[in-house]
C-alpha positions in Angstrom: 143.5 74.3 53.5 142.0 76.3 56.4 140.0 74.4 59.1 136.2 75.1 58.9 136.2 76.7 62.5 139.0 79.3 61.7 137.6 82.7 61.1 138.3 84.3 57.8 141.2 86.6 57.2 139.7 89.9 56.5 141.7 92.8 54.9 140.6 96.4 54.7 142.1 98.7 52.1 141.3 101.9 50.5 142.5 105.5 50.2 143.6 107.4 53.3 140.6 108.7 55.0 138.2 106.2 53.6 137.5 104.7 57.1 139.9 101.7 57.3 141.3 102.2 60.8 137.8 102.9 62.2 136.3 99.8 60.6 139.1 97.5 61.9 138.5 98.9 65.4 134.7 98.5 65.2 135.1 95.0 63.9 137.3 94.1 66.8 134.6 95.1 69.2 132.4 92.3 67.6 135.5 89.8 67.9 136.0 90.0 64.2 139.6 90.2 63.4 140.6 92.4 60.5 143.7 94.1 59.2 144.2 97.1 57.1 146.8 97.1 54.4 148.1 100.6 53.4 148.2 99.7 49.7 147.7 103.3 48.6 151.4 103.8 49.7 152.7 100.9 47.9 154.2 100.9 44.4 153.6 97.1 44.4 150.1 96.7 42.9 149.4 93.4 44.8 151.1 94.2 48.2 147.7 93.5 49.8 147.9 89.8 48.7 151.5 89.4 49.5 151.3 90.8 53.1 148.1 89.0 54.0 146.7 86.2 51.9 143.1 87.3 52.7 140.0 85.2 52.6 138.1 88.5 52.2 139.2 91.9 50.9 137.0 94.8 51.6 137.6 98.0 49.7 136.6 101.2 51.5 136.2 104.2 49.1 135.7 107.9 49.5 135.9 111.0 47.4 138.9 113.3 47.5 136.8 115.9 49.4 135.7 113.4 52.0 139.2 111.9 52.5 140.8 115.4 52.9 138.0 116.5 55.4 138.4 113.4 57.4 142.3 113.4 57.5 142.9 117.1 57.1 145.8 116.3 54.8 147.5 118.9 52.8 147.3 116.9 49.6 146.4 117.7 46.1 143.9 116.0 43.7 146.8 114.5 41.9 148.1 112.9 45.3 144.6 111.3 45.6 144.6 110.1 42.0 148.0 108.5 42.6 146.4 106.6 45.7 143.6 105.5 43.6 145.9 104.1 40.8 148.1 102.3 43.5 144.7 100.9 44.7 143.4 99.8 41.3 144.4 96.1 41.7 142.9 95.7 45.1 139.8 97.5 43.9 139.5 94.9 41.1 140.0 92.0 43.4 137.9 93.2 46.3 135.0 90.9 47.7 133.1 93.9 49.0 133.3 97.5 47.9 131.8 100.3 50.2 131.5 104.0 49.2 131.9 105.6 52.6 131.0 109.2 51.6 127.8 110.2 53.6 128.0 107.0 55.7 128.6 106.9 59.4 131.1 104.5 60.8 128.2 102.5 62.2 126.5 102.3 58.7 129.9 101.1 57.2 130.2 98.4 60.1 126.5 97.3 59.5 127.2 96.9 55.9 130.2 94.7 56.4 128.5 92.7 59.2 125.4 91.9 57.0 127.6 90.9 54.0 129.5 88.5 56.4 126.3 87.2 57.8 124.8 86.5 54.5 127.9 85.4 52.7 128.1 88.1 50.1 131.8 88.5 50.2 
């Protein structure tokens, strides 16, 4: 059992381009430790659980168009759908789901901070 004063383990997952790296960096500026798990690249459905044992799993999502624009990848819709398939288990078990299309990094950060503050995770 984790001591009461120990901060929760936050894991961020989602498709490439959904904002995981940016959110982890922004949370660090608020002294909140979070780690991204590249579940979208794993064939093991619960890899996020095996690597980190999170207290809170945050799933960032974004459309194919948004992800492709943000990362400028040369992938197909089929590649994106495969990532989403690999992420299904994490999405089903997430404590907080955020659709990041049309949201600034600050808006995503504020959503997470508010959820942590009021305990909706």
